[in-house]
C-alpha positions in Angstrom: 86.1 139.8 80.8 86.7 143.3 79.5 84.0 145.8 79.4 84.1 149.0 77.4 84.6 152.4 79.1 82.8 155.5 77.6 85.7 156.0 74.8 85.5 152.4 73.6 81.6 152.7 73.3 82.0 156.0 71.4 84.6 154.6 68.9 82.5 151.7 68.0 79.3 153.6 67.5 80.8 156.2 65.6 82.4 153.4 63.3 79.0 151.9 62.7 77.4 155.2 61.9 80.4 156.0 59.5 79.7 152.6 57.6 75.9 153.2 57.6 76.8 156.2 55.4 79.1 154.4 53.3 76.4 151.5 52.6 74.0 154.2 51.9 76.0 155.6 49.1 77.1 152.3 47.6 73.3 151.2 47.4 72.6 154.6 45.9 75.3 154.0 43.3 77.5 156.8 44.4 80.5 154.3 45.2 81.5 151.5 42.9 82.2 148.0 44.1 85.9 148.6 43.8 85.7 151.9 46.0 83.6 150.1 48.4 85.5 147.0 48.8 88.0 148.3 51.3 85.6 149.9 53.4 83.5 147.0 53.8 86.4 144.8 54.3 87.6 147.1 57.1 84.3 146.3 58.8 84.4 142.6 58.3 82.2 142.2 55.4 82.9 139.9 52.6 81.0 139.4 49.1 80.9 135.6 48.9 79.3 133.1 46.3 75.8 133.6 47.6 75.6 136.7 49.6 77.5 138.9 51.9 79.3 137.2 54.8 79.9 139.1 58.1 82.6 138.3 60.5 82.3 139.2 64.0 85.6 139.5 66.3 85.5 137.6 69.5 88.6 138.7 71.2 90.6 135.8 72.9 87.4 133.7 72.2 85.7 135.1 75.4 81.9 135.9 75.5 79.2 136.7 77.9 75.7 135.7 77.9 74.3 138.9 76.5 76.5 138.5 73.9 76.0 135.0 72.9 72.1 136.2 72.9 72.8 139.1 70.7 74.5 136.4 68.2 71.6 134.2 68.3 69.3 137.4 67.8 71.2 138.3 64.7 71.2 134.8 63.3 67.3 134.7 63.6 66.7 138.3 62.4 69.1 138.9 59.8 70.3 135.3 58.8 69.1 131.6 58.4 68.8 131.0 62.0 72.3 129.7 62.3 75.9 130.9 62.5 79.4 129.7 62.1 82.4 129.8 64.6 85.5 130.1 62.8 89.2 128.9 63.4 90.2 132.3 64.6 87.6 132.6 67.4 85.3 134.8 65.4 81.7 134.3 64.3 80.7 134.3 60.6 77.1 135.2 59.0 76.8 133.9 55.7 73.3 135.1 54.5 73.5 138.9 55.2 71.9 141.7 53.0 74.1 144.6 52.7 71.4 147.1 53.5 71.0 145.5 57.0 74.6 145.4 57.9 74.6 148.8 59.7 71.7 147.6 61.8 73.4 144.4 62.5 76.7 146.1 63.6 74.4 148.8 65.7 72.9 145.6 67.3 76.3 144.3 68.3 77.5 147.6 69.5 74.9 147.4 72.2 76.5 144.3 73.7 80.2 145.5 73.0 80.7 143.6 70.0 82.1 144.7 66.6 83.8 143.5 63.3 86.7 145.9 63.4 89.9 144.3 62.0 88.4 141.2 61.3 89.3 141.6 57.9 91.7 143.6 55.7 95.5 144.3 56.0 95.3 144.8 59.7 96.0 143.1 62.9 93.2 140.5 63.0 91.2 139.3 66.2 93.7 138.2 68.9 93.3 134.7 69.8 94.2 133.1 73.0 94.1 129.6 74.8 90.5 128.7 75.1 90.9 127.6 78.8 92.7 130.8 79.9 91.9 131.8 83.3 90.6 128.3 84.2 93.2 125.6 83.3 95.2 124.0 85.8 98.4 124.1 83.9 98.8 127.7 83.3 100.9 130.4 84.9 98.3 133.2 84.9 95.6 134.4 82.9 97.1 135.8 79.7 94.1 137.4 78.4 94.7 140.9 80.1 98.0 141.1 78.0 96.0 140.4 75.1 93.4 142.7 75.7 96.1 145.5 76.4 97.7 144.8 72.9 94.4 144.6 71.1 93.4 148.2 72.5 97.0 149.5 72.0 97.1 148.3 68.2 93.5 149.2 67.2 93.7 152.3 65.0 97.2 153.0 65.7 98.8 154.6 62.7 101.7 152.2 62.8 99.5 149.1 62.6 96.9 150.6 60.5 98.4 150.4 56.8 100.2 146.9 57.1 101.6 145.0 54.0 99.2 142.2 54.8 97.1 140.7 57.7 98.8 140.0 60.8 97.9 137.5 63.5 98.9 137.4 67.3 98.0 134.4 69.7 98.7 134.0 73.4 98.9 131.0 75.8 100.4 130.8 79.4 100.6 126.8 79.5 103.1 124.5 78.4 100.5 122.7 76.6 99.6 124.7 73.5 96.0 125.0 72.8 96.5 128.2 70.9 98.5 127.1 68.0 100.9 130.1 68.8 103.8 128.7 66.4 101.4 129.1 63.5 100.9 132.8 63.9 102.8 135.6 62.7 103.7 136.5 66.5 103.1 133.7 69.0 103.2 134.7 72.9 103.7 132.2 75.6 103.7 133.9 79.1 106.5 132.4 81.4 107.8 133.2 84.5 111.7 133.7 85.2 113.8 132.5 88.1 113.2 136.0 89.9 109.4 135.4 89.6 109.0 138.1 87.2 106.4 137.5 84.1 107.5 138.0 80.8 106.7 136.1 77.2 108.6 133.8 74.9 108.2 135.4 71.5 107.9 133.4 68.3 107.8 135.1 65.1 107.2 134.1 61.3 104.5 131.3 61.5 101.4 131.0 59.0 99.9 128.8 56.9 98.6 129.4 53.3 100.5 129.0 50.1 103.9 128.8 51.8 103.5 127.5 55.4 106.1 128.5 57.9 106.3 127.3 61.9 107.2 130.2 63.9 110.6 130.7 65.4 111.9 131.5 68.9 113.4 134.9 68.6 113.5 136.1 72.4 113.2 133.4 75.4 112.1 136.3 77.9 110.6 139.5 77.0 109.6 141.4 80.2 105.7 141.6 80.2 106.0 145.6 80.9 108.0 145.7 77.5 105.7 143.6 75.5 104.0 146.5 73.3 107.5 147.8 72.5 108.8 144.6 71.3 105.8 143.6 69.2 106.3 147.3 67.9 109.9 146.5 66.8 108.9 143.2 65.2 106.1 145.2 63.1 108.6 148.0 62.3 111.1 145.5 60.9 108.3 143.8 58.7 107.0 147.2 57.6 110.6 148.2 56.6 111.1 145.2 54.5 108.0 143.7 53.5 107.2 142.8 49.6 104.3 145.3 49.3 104.7 144.7 45.5 104.0 141.0 45.5 100.8 139.6 47.5 102.2 136.0 47.6 105.3 137.4 49.5 103.7 140.0 51.9 103.1 138.0 55.0 105.9 138.4 57.7 106.7 134.7 57.7 108.3 135.3 53.9 110.5 138.1 55.4 111.6 136.0 58.4 112.4 133.1 55.9 114.3 135.4 53.6 116.2 137.2 55.9 117.0 134.1 58.2 115.8 134.0 61.9 119.1 135.1 63.1 119.4 138.3 61.0 115.6 139.1 61.5 116.0 138.7 65.6 119.0 141.1 65.1 117.0 143.7 63.4 114.1 143.4 65.8 116.6 143.5 68.9 118.1 146.8 67.5 115.0 148.4 66.7 113.6 147.3 70.2 116.5 148.9 71.9 115.6 152.1 70.5 111.9 152.0 71.0 112.5 150.7 74.6 113.8 154.3 75.4 110.5 156.1 74.1 108.3 155.4 76.6 105.6 153.9 74.2 104.6 151.0 76.6 101.3 151.6 78.4 101.8 152.4 82.1 101.3 149.7 84.7 98.0 151.3 85.8 96.5 150.7 82.4 97.4 147.2 82.6 96.0 146.9 86.1 92.8 148.6 85.1 92.3 145.9 82.4 93.4 143.1 84.5 90.9 143.9 87.0 88.2 142.8 84.6 89.8 139.3 84.2 90.0 138.8 88.2 89.0 135.2 88.9 85.3 134.6 89.7 84.2 133.8 93.3 84.8 130.2 93.4 83.3 128.3 96.1 85.9 126.4 98.5 85.4 123.1 100.2 83.7 121.7 97.0 84.1 118.0 96.6 85.7 116.6 93.4 83.6 113.5 93.4 81.3 113.0 90.4 78.6 110.4 90.4 79.2 108.4 87.5 76.3 106.1 87.6 74.9 107.2 84.3 77.2 105.5 81.7 76.4 108.0 78.9 77.4 111.0 81.4 80.5 109.4 82.4 81.5 108.9 78.8 80.9 112.9 78.4 82.7 113.7 81.4 85.7 111.6 80.6 86.0 113.0 77.0 84.7 116.6 77.1 85.7 118.1 80.5 89.2 119.2 81.6 91.0 120.0 84.9 90.4 123.2 86.3 92.5 125.4 88.5 89.9 125.5 91.5 89.1 122.4 93.4 85.5 121.1 92.8 85.3 122.9 89.3 85.8 121.6 85.6 86.3 122.9 82.2 83.3 121.8 80.1 83.8 121.4 76.4 80.5 121.6 74.1 81.0 119.7 70.9 79.8 121.4 67.5 80.8 118.4 65.5 77.5 116.2 65.1 77.7 113.7 62.9 76.3 114.6 59.7 76.3 118.3 60.8 78.6 121.2 59.8 81.3 121.6 61.9 81.3 125.0 63.7 77.7 125.8 62.8 75.4 126.5 65.8 71.6 127.3 65.7 70.0 130.3 67.4 68.2 128.2 69.7 71.4 126.2 70.6 73.3 129.5 71.3 70.5 130.8 73.8 71.0 127.3 75.7 74.8 128.0 75.8 74.1 131.6 77.1 71.5 130.2 79.8 74.0 127.4 81.0 76.9 130.1 81.0 74.6 132.4 83.0 73.7 129.7 85.5 76.7 127.5 85.9 79.8 129.1 84.6 80.0 132.7 85.9 78.6 134.1 82.9 81.6 133.1 80.5 81.6 131.2 77.3 84.5 130.5 75.2 85.2 129.9 71.4 88.0 127.7 70.6 90.0 127.6 67.3 88.8 124.1 66.7 85.4 125.5 66.4 84.1 124.3 69.6 82.6 126.1 72.6 83.7 126.0 76.2 82.1 126.8 79.6 85.2 127.3 81.6 84.0 127.5 85.2 81.4 124.6 86.2 81.3 123.1 89.6 81.6 119.5 89.4 78.4 119.0 91.3 76.7 120.9 88.2 77.8 118.9 85.5 75.2 116.2 85.2 72.6 119.1 84.8 74.7 120.8 82.2 75.0 117.6 80.2 71.3 116.8 80.5 70.6 120.5 79.1 73.3 119.8 76.3 71.5 116.4 75.4 68.1 118.3 75.1 69.8 120.7 72.8 71.9 118.5 70.6 75.1 119.5 71.9 76.2 116.7 73.8 78.6 114.7 71.3 81.4 112.9 73.0 84.3 113.4 70.5 86.5 116.0 71.4 90.0 115.7 69.9 88.8 112.1 68.4 88.6 111.4 64.7 85.0 113.1 64.1 86.1 116.4 65.9 87.1 117.7 62.3 88.0 121.4 61.5 86.8 122.3 58.0 86.6 125.8 56.3 83.3 126.6 54.4 84.7 125.7 51.3 83.1 125.9 48.0 79.8 125.8 49.3 80.1 129.5 50.5 83.6 130.9 49.8 84.4 132.7 46.5 88.0 131.9 47.0 87.7 128.1 47.2 88.6 125.4 44.8 86.8 122.7 46.5 84.1 121.8 48.9 85.3 121.0 52.6 82.1 120.2 54.3 80.7 117.3 52.3 84.2 115.6 52.8 84.1 116.4 56.6 80.6 114.9 56.8 81.6 111.7 54.8 84.7 111.1 57.1 82.4 111.6 60.2 79.7 109.4 59.0 82.4 106.5 58.1 83.9 107.0 61.8 80.6 107.4 63.7 80.8 104.5 66.0 81.8 105.8 69.3 83.9 102.8 70.3 85.8 102.9 67.2 86.8 106.7 67.8 87.6 106.0 71.2 89.8 103.1 70.2 91.8 105.5 67.8 92.3 108.2 70.3 93.5 111.5 69.7 93.3 112.1 66.0 92.9 115.5 64.3 91.7 115.9 61.1 91.6 119.4 59.3 90.4 120.2 55.7 90.8 123.4 53.7 88.8 123.9 50.4 91.9 126.0 49.1 95.4 127.0 49.6 94.5 129.8 51.7 94.3 127.1 54.8 91.6 128.5 56.6 90.9 124.9 57.7 94.5 124.5 59.1 95.4 121.4 57.0 99.0 122.3 57.3 98.5 121.5 61.2 96.4 118.2 60.9 97.7 114.9 62.0 95.9 114.0 58.8 95.1 117.3 56.5 93.2 117.6 53.4 93.5 120.3 50.9 91.0 120.8 48.3 92.4 122.1 44.9 91.3 122.5 41.3 92.5 120.1 38.9 91.6 121.1 35.4 88.2 122.0 36.4 87.7 119.4 38.8 87.6 119.1 42.6 90.8 117.2 43.8 91.9 116.4 47.1 95.4 116.1 48.5 96.0 114.2 51.6 98.8 115.1 54.1 100.0 113.7 57.3 102.0 114.5 60.1 101.0 118.1 61.2 100.6 119.5 64.7 99.4 122.8 66.0 100.4 122.0 69.6 103.5 122.4 71.6 105.0 119.7 69.1 104.4 122.0 66.2 105.2 120.2 62.8 104.2 120.6 59.3 102.1 118.3 57.5 103.7 116.6 54.3 101.6 115.8 51.2 101.4 111.9 50.4 101.2 111.9 47.0 98.8 112.2 44.1 95.2 113.5 44.7 92.0 112.0 45.1 88.3 112.7 44.1 85.8 113.3 47.1 85.0 109.7 47.9 88.6 108.5 47.2 90.1 110.9 49.6 87.7 109.3 52.2 88.8 106.0 51.4 92.5 107.2 51.7 91.9 108.7 55.0 90.6 105.3 56.4 93.5 103.4 54.9 96.0 105.7 56.7 94.2 105.2 59.9 93.8 101.3 59.5 97.6 101.6 58.8 98.0 103.4 62.2 96.0 100.9 63.9 98.2 98.0 62.5 101.5 99.8 63.6 101.0 101.4 67.0 102.4 100.4 70.1 100.5 100.9 73.4 99.8 104.4 74.2 100.7 105.7 70.8 98.6 108.3 69.2 98.4 108.5 65.3 101.0 111.3 65.3 103.4 109.3 67.7 103.1 106.4 65.1 103.8 108.4 62.1 106.6 110.1 63.6 108.2 106.6 64.6 107.6 104.8 61.4 107.6 107.6 58.8 105.7 108.3 55.4 106.4 105.3 53.6 104.1 102.5 55.5 101.2 104.9 54.8 101.9 105.6 51.2 102.2 102.0 50.6 98.7 101.3 52.2 97.2 104.3 50.5 98.4 103.9 47.1 99.2 100.3 47.0 
């Protein structure tokens, strides 16, 4: 993973001290909250229902053991002993005291973590496939390009005063684990017939009040022109964006209003000019960054055999591991979706266990997923049993990856001042309803996503089953949606009909799932059956 040079460290340290002075002036009453708000947001600090929330960036979801241990230290020292992984591969601390924030940021700077651009009208944390550099199905590790783009755009004048927040996502595999088409710009690393690396470029995706799926605007952008092409996209957006209307400022609205053909024409015209200016970083800079992402020293001659004599371990292997590009290795997924727990939450003690396991068994690498789970990307198959035993002892060995209880849920009205309804209790009730592992396995892949407001932090638009909490005359009400996907077969979920109360929506979810069981053919996922038969059989079962 990337490591700071002296300039990186100086920039982050200077930012911490700058914010320390701003916090001091706010506490002393020399700044109003309105004056302080844009400053704190630039440092990832939100004022939520009960306390300040601090969001820490985890670029492309990659962490080393020292960083994981620092996250644990902050959770113990400054929070309530736990923290929360988000759907943007960030970490949030929900019980922070304002006067302690500069010390927290100074601690994070010691291990090359920060909160820059985790909020505000900026390019947010750049996300990527959590299996990058390990997956058997990828062309190459896309993270060096993600890091290059992160460095070039951070504090870049043209990208510092954007009309609204802006999100990039990278993948290099045909199977989309990064939900790239739900981003302002999604980038898939591809290779042409001449063996040259480049990117498919998708633009105009996003969730929220007006969801849109990104459109392909270029089938092949040469990799060494990636920054120029992204700059062209942002220039077109900056030129036309509706800065006068907060609901129409995202780039997805512009792509929709102009139409993808006209938007693409303007981007290509801008790119033709920018590409002549020499703005792209030199190849030597990419090579410098890429050196930090060199593959670990994998052992050769390892066996691919796994002793499955322990049936509980065998279940975990079958559900929680994925194919690795190196023979004798596997990718191990750690579920943060224990039945009755809060999805995405992890305790300080559990973080220490993850750090120890990464250090001992995964070449010092940990990944965060946009589904709010954790990954050990490089584990010898011979070590999987020892890893599993440690996870069992830490309460991290749930066997539910991509099953009905692997629910994405935003913090909702339990924490967030923007929310209209609670998300966490709904997720917990659904998980308890489907707690039986045999039932979960019988249902197969089934992705439930829950948001407590229209901002869609729980990605309900992309759920096979999505739930949106709304305020209906002062009462929490839940809309049920079906048919969404964040994978390579991206689709937008559709609302089934009138909403429900908290218990009613749990019952409606079960009715939808039982309808699927009655209609499915061999090998069909919930999403496949829904696409084949349409909405009507589900509506009839739900509303009767």
